C-alpha positions in Angstrom: 1.3 25.4 27.2 1.9 23.2 24.1 2.3 19.4 24.6 5.7 18.1 24.7 6.4 15.9 21.8 9.4 13.6 21.5 11.5 13.4 18.3 14.2 11.2 19.8 15.0 9.1 22.8 15.5 12.0 24.7 13.5 10.8 28.0 16.0 10.0 30.6 15.2 7.8 33.7 15.1 4.1 34.5 16.9 2.2 31.6 14.6 -1.0 32.0 11.4 1.1 32.2 12.6 3.3 28.9 13.3 -0.3 27.1 9.9 -1.7 27.9 8.2 1.8 26.9 10.0 1.5 23.6 9.0 -2.1 23.2 5.2 -1.2 23.9 5.4 1.9 21.5 7.0 -0.5 18.6 4.4 -3.4 19.5 1.5 -0.6 18.7 3.1 0.2 15.2 3.3 -3.5 14.9 -0.3 -3.9 15.4 -1.1 -1.1 13.2 0.5 -2.3 10.4 0.1 -6.1 10.7 -3.3 -6.5 9.5 -2.8 -4.9 6.2 0.6 -6.4 5.7 -0.3 -10.0 5.9 -3.7 -9.5 4.1 -2.1 -8.6 0.7 0.0 -11.8 0.8 -3.1 -13.9 1.9 -5.3 -12.4 -1.1 -2.6 -12.7 -3.7 -0.7 -16.0 -2.8 2.3 -14.9 -1.3 3.8 -16.2 1.7 2.6 -13.8 4.7 5.9 -14.7 6.5 8.1 -13.4 3.5 5.9 -10.4 3.5 6.9 -9.6 7.3 10.5 -10.0 6.8 10.2 -7.8 3.3 8.2 -5.0 5.2 10.8 -5.1 8.1 13.9 -4.9 5.9 12.1 -2.7 3.5 11.6 -0.3 6.5 15.4 -0.5 7.5 16.3 0.2 3.8 13.9 3.4 3.7 15.4 4.8 6.9 18.9 4.3 5.5 18.1 6.0 2.3 16.5 9.2 4.4 19.3 9.2 7.0 16.8 7.7 9.7 15.0 11.0 9.9 11.3 10.1 8.6 9.5 8.0 11.0 7.7 5.8 8.5 7.1 2.0 8.4 6.7 0.2 4.9 4.4 -2.3 4.3 2.5 -4.4 1.6 0.8 -2.3 -1.0 -3.0 -3.0 -1.6 -2.4 -1.2 -5.1 -1.0 -4.0 -6.7 -3.4 -6.8 -5.8 -5.5 -6.7 -8.9 -2.4 -6.6 -11.3 -0.7 -9.4 -9.2 -3.7 -11.8 -9.4 -4.0 -11.1 -13.2 -0.3 -12.2 -13.8 -0.7 -15.1 -11.6 -3.8 -16.3 -13.4 -1.9 -16.0 -16.8 1.1 -18.0 -15.6 -0.8 -20.9 -14.1 -0.3 -19.6 -10.3 3.2 -18.7 -10.7 4.0 -15.7 -8.8 7.8 -15.4 -9.9 6.6 -13.5 -12.9 4.7 -11.3 -10.5 7.8 -10.6 -8.7 9.6 -9.5 -11.8 7.0 -7.0 -12.5 7.1 -5.6 -9.2 10.8 -5.5 -9.2 10.7 -3.2 -12.4 8.1 -1.3 -10.7 10.6 -0.6 -7.9 13.1 0.1 -10.4 10.9 2.9 -12.0 10.6 4.4 -8.4 14.5 4.6 -8.1 14.6 6.3 -11.7 11.6 8.6 -10.4 14.0 9.6 -7.5 16.6 10.7 -9.6 14.4 12.5 -11.9 12.7 14.3 -8.9 16.2 15.5 -7.9 17.1 16.5 -11.2 14.0 18.4 -12.3 12.2 19.1 -9.1 9.0 17.7 -7.6 6.7 20.3 -8.7 7.3 19.5 -12.3 6.7 15.8 -11.7 3.2 16.5 -10.0 1.9 18.6 -12.8 1.4 15.7 -14.9 -0.4 13.5 -12.0 -3.1 15.9 -10.7 -6.2 14.9 -8.5 -8.4 14.3 -11.5 -5.9 11.8 -12.6 -4.9 10.2 -9.3 -8.3 10.3 -7.5 -10.0 8.1 -10.2 -7.1 5.8 -10.5 -7.2 5.2 -6.6 -11.2 4.7 -6.9 -10.7 2.1 -9.6 -8.0 0.2 -7.6 -10.6 -0.1 -4.5 -13.8 -0.8 -6.8 -11.8 -3.7 -8.9 -10.8 -5.5 -5.6 -14.6 -5.7 -4.2 -15.7 -8.4 -6.2 -12.6 -10.4 -4.7 -13.8 -9.6 -1.4 -17.5 -10.7 -2.1 -16.2 -14.1 -3.4 -14.2 -14.7 -0.4 -17.0 -13.7 1.8 -19.4 -16.0 -0.1 -17.5 -19.1 1.5 -19.4 -18.4 4.8 -21.7 -15.4 5.0 -22.6 -15.5 8.5 -18.8 -15.3 9.2 -18.2 -12.5 6.9 -21.1 -10.5 8.0 -20.0 -10.8 11.6 -16.4 -9.7 10.9 -17.5 -6.9 8.8 -20.0 -5.8 11.4 -17.3 -5.7 14.2 -14.9 -3.7 12.2 -17.6 -1.0 11.3 -19.1 -0.8 14.8 -15.6 -0.2 16.2 -14.6 2.2 13.5 -18.0 4.1 14.4 -18.0 4.0 18.3 -14.7 3.7 19.3 -12.1 6.3 19.4 -8.2 6.6 19.8 -5.9 3.6 19.6 -8.7 1.1 19.9 -10.4 2.5 16.5 -7.1 1.9 15.0 -7.3 -1.9 16.2 -10.6 -2.3 14.4 -9.2 -4.8 11.8 -7.3 -6.7 14.0 -10.2 -7.1 16.5 -12.7 -7.9 13.8 -10.3 -10.6 12.3 -9.9 -12.2 16.0 -13.8 -12.2 16.5 -14.4 -13.7 12.9 -11.6 -16.3 13.6 -13.2 -17.4 16.8 -16.6 -17.7 15.2 -15.0 -19.7 12.5 -13.2 -21.7 15.0 -16.4 -22.5 17.1 -18.1 -23.5 13.4 -15.5 -25.8 12.7 -14.3 -24.3 9.5 -10.8 -23.4 10.6 -7.8 -25.9 9.3 -5.8 -25.9 12.7 -3.4 -28.7 11.1 -1.4 -25.9 9.3 -0.7 -24.4 12.7 0.0 -27.8 14.6 2.2 -29.1 11.8 4.4 -26.1 11.3 7.8 -25.7 13.2 8.2 -23.1 15.8 11.1 -21.4 13.9 12.0 -21.8 10.1 13.7 -19.8 7.3 10.7 -18.7 4.9 11.0 -20.5 1.4 12.3 -17.4 -0.6 11.9 -17.3 -4.4 13.8 -15.4 -7.0 11.8 -13.4 -9.6 11.2 -14.4 -13.2 10.9 -11.5 -15.9 8.4 -11.5 -18.6 7.6 -8.5 -20.8 3.8 -8.7 -20.7 3.6 -9.4 -16.8 5.9 -6.3 -16.7 3.6 -4.2 -18.7 0.7 -5.2 -16.6 2.3 -4.3 -13.3 4.7 -1.5 -13.8 1.9 1.1 -14.6 0.5 1.1 -11.0 3.7 3.0 -10.3 1.7 6.1 -11.6 -1.3 5.4 -9.0 1.0 5.0 -6.0 3.4 7.7 -6.8 0.9 10.6 -5.5 0.0 8.2 -2.6 3.7 8.0 -1.6 3.7 12.0 -1.7 0.6 12.3 0.3 1.8 9.9 3.0 5.1 11.7 3.1 3.4 15.1 3.3 1.0 13.9 5.9 3.9 12.3 8.1 5.7 15.5 7.9 2.4 17.5 9.0 2.1 15.2 12.0 5.7 15.4 13.1 5.9 19.3 12.2 8.8 19.0 9.6 8.8 19.2 6.1 10.1 15.7 4.9 9.6 16.5 1.1 12.6 19.1 1.3 14.8 17.2 4.2 15.7 14.6 3.8 14.0 15.2 0.4 11.4 13.5 -2.0 14.0 12.2 -4.0 15.4 10.0 -1.0 11.8 8.8 0.1 11.2 7.7 -3.4 14.5 6.0 -3.4 14.0 4.1 -0.3 10.5 3.0 -1.3 11.7 1.8 -4.6 14.7 -0.3 -3.3 12.5 -1.6 -0.5 10.1 -2.9 -3.1 12.9 -4.3 -5.2 14.2 -6.1 -2.3 10.7 -7.6 -1.4 10.1 -8.8 -5.1 13.7 -10.3 -4.9 13.0 -12.5 -1.9 9.3 -13.5 -2.8 7.2 -10.7 -1.3 4.6 -8.2 -2.6 5.6 -4.5 -3.3 6.0 -2.3 -0.5 4.6 1.3 0.4 4.5 3.9 3.3 1.7 3.1 5.7 -0.6 5.8 6.8 -1.6 3.6 9.8 1.6 4.4 11.3 1.3 8.0 10.9 -1.8 7.5 13.0 -0.1 5.9 15.7 2.4 8.8 15.8 -0.4 11.6 16.1 -1.8 9.3 18.9 1.4 8.8 21.0 2.9 12.1 20.1 6.3 10.1 20.1 8.1 10.7 16.7 11.3 9.1 17.3 12.3 7.2 14.0 14.1 4.6 16.0 10.9 3.3 17.5 9.8 2.3 13.9 13.4 0.7 13.3 12.6 -1.6 16.4 9.2 -2.4 15.0 11.1 -3.5 11.6 13.2 -5.8 13.7 10.2 -7.3 15.3 8.4 -7.8 12.0 11.5 -9.7 10.7 11.5 -11.9 13.9 7.9 -12.6 13.5 8.6 -13.6 9.9 10.7 -16.5 10.9 8.4 -18.1 13.5 6.6 -20.3 11.3 3.8 -20.7 13.9 2.9 -17.2 13.1 2.8 -18.1 9.4 0.7 -21.2 10.1 -1.8 -19.3 12.0 -2.0 -16.5 9.4 -2.7 -19.3 6.7 -5.2 -20.8 8.8 -7.6 -17.7 8.6 -10.6 -18.8 6.7 -11.6 -16.7 3.4 -14.7 -15.8 4.7 -13.1 -14.0 7.6 -10.7 -12.2 5.0 -13.3 -11.5 2.6 -15.5 -9.7 5.4 -12.7 -7.5 6.5 -11.6 -7.0 2.8 -15.0 -5.4 1.9 -14.5 -2.6 4.3 -10.7 -2.1 3.5 -11.2 -1.9 -0.4 -14.1 0.3 0.1 -11.9 2.7 2.1 -9.2 2.6 -0.7 -12.0 3.7 -3.0 -13.0 6.7 -0.6 -9.4 7.9 -0.5 -9.8 8.6 -4.1 -13.0 10.4 -3.7 -11.4 12.5 -1.0 -8.4 13.4 -3.0 -10.7 14.7 -5.8 -12.6 16.8 -3.0 -9.8 18.2 -1.2 -7.8 19.4 -4.3 -11.1 21.3 -5.3 -11.0 19.6 -8.9 -13.2 21.6 -11.2 -15.5 19.5 -13.0 -15.3 21.3 -16.4 -15.4 19.3 -19.7 -11.5 18.5 -19.7 -11.4 17.3 -16.3 -14.6 15.4 -16.8 -13.5 13.3 -19.6 -10.2 12.5 -18.0 -11.9 11.2 -15.0 -14.6 9.3 -16.8 -12.1 7.7 -19.2 -10.0 6.4 -16.4 -12.9 4.9 -14.6 -14.7 3.5 -17.8 -11.5 2.0 -18.8 -10.3 0.8 -15.4 -13.6 -0.9 -14.5 -15.2 -1.7 -17.9 -12.3 -3.8 -19.4 -12.2 -5.9 -16.4 -15.9 -6.3 -16.4 -16.2 -7.1 -20.1 -13.4 -9.8 -19.8 -14.7 -11.4 -16.7 -18.5 -11.4 -17.3 -18.9 -11.5 -21.2 -15.6 -12.9 -22.2 -14.8 -9.9 -24.4 -11.1 -9.4 -24.4 -10.0 -5.5 -24.4 -6.6 -3.9 -24.0 -3.5 -3.1 -25.6 -1.6 -6.8 -26.6 2.2 -7.0 -25.5 2.5 -10.9 -25.7 0.4 -13.7 -27.1 -1.0 -14.3 -23.4 -1.1 -10.8 -21.9 -2.8 -7.5 -22.6 -2.4 -4.2 -20.8 -6.1 -3.6 -19.6 -7.8 -2.6 -16.4 -5.9 0.0 -14.1 -2.8 -0.3 -15.9 -4.5 0.7 -19.4 -6.4 3.6 -17.3 -3.3 4.7 -15.9 -1.4 5.2 -19.3 -4.4 6.9 -21.0 -5.3 8.9 -18.2 -2.1 10.5 -17.7 -1.7 11.0 -21.4 -5.3 12.4 -21.9 -4.9 14.9 -19.2 -1.5 16.1 -20.5 -3.1 16.7 -24.0 -6.4 18.3 -22.9 -4.7 20.3 -20.0 -1.7 21.4 -21.9 -2.3 24.9 -21.3 -2.9 24.6 -17.7 0.2 22.6 -17.3 2.1 25.3 -19.4 0.7 27.9 -17.1 1.6 26.2 -13.9 5.2 25.7 -15.4 5.6 29.2 -16.3 4.1 30.5 -12.8 6.8 28.1 -11.0 9.6 29.2 -13.1 8.7 32.8 -12.4 8.8 32.1 -8.7 12.1 30.4 -8.9 13.5 33.7 -10.6 12.1 35.9 -7.9 13.6 33.7 -5.2 17.1 33.9 -6.9 
């Protein structure tokens, strides 16, 4: 007998019990997304409270665009961290220019959604195969490792304990407890830091209970846009993978219904809204898909309830004060494992797609890794500035340069394979007609 799954609020019974059940289910989704969603603003300098509001509103926007069919939560994207930090440094800590770049990135997502509807998802995916996307994701993770190590160096003992707790929980625990590894590790690290007297609790005590976050409007600069916008190339296939995985868990094909064009539209509009009010880019969260698989409850309205709770937490200043009081060493320790996992996602995507390590693909992958890591290393360690200048102060380098060159190089070297796949797709379409 197959296990019953719940697609909607179809279980009848005591009304109070059902409401409590829905709150518990929503709380699990909140816990799953919470650590990563607030970690991104902590690492980049954005306001964690604004990030929570943006994530909640972004999720509601996504559900509106997808007709409320896809049980997805949108949270802060790790893929944009390095480029946000780059723009922040260029503009002397002014994150409004990063907001402008993120807003344009969201607009590109919106444009892509119309392109997908017009020409079809398969035609788009041909130019973003695993030999391009995999190395780009690897570069995202590895470029962030030095930042994590620098944060961890503030207190090595606290960082090691935090990291060890996260690893031990992920290795030896199962089920929902395993999904809480980040949250539990941060709690243990925070308590240790508190006992050592390195936590500034005045941030918490001085914060009011409830306050409207300090929203900021974006500023637009061509150089900043050119640094941030190309990251869309890296997260596009991540989005496709998340939506596909979510559909596999639920037992529905969300790529076809409500359609990839609608999910991209929701993601893009959510990111634009976040940038408009002063938050980081949004993206679909695999963590919440894991909760769906665990609970077997696929009701999208549960995710919308989670979004409402996230918005409410965003206006509770005590929560924001607590998040800002977390020592860098704690966040550094947990970031090491998070950023390493990002790199591993890239490795798995290459493996799972059975990429052939022939000369053409090897050149594409090596070029992306060398450009993505090499330009950053040369600039930071040796002062050698490489990249494509777009303004007097900003150059396209690192991940952005690697993304542009990688997609172009693959299109040139594998043009015959791309044409072959296109011909096969057109042939299948004719047969279907």
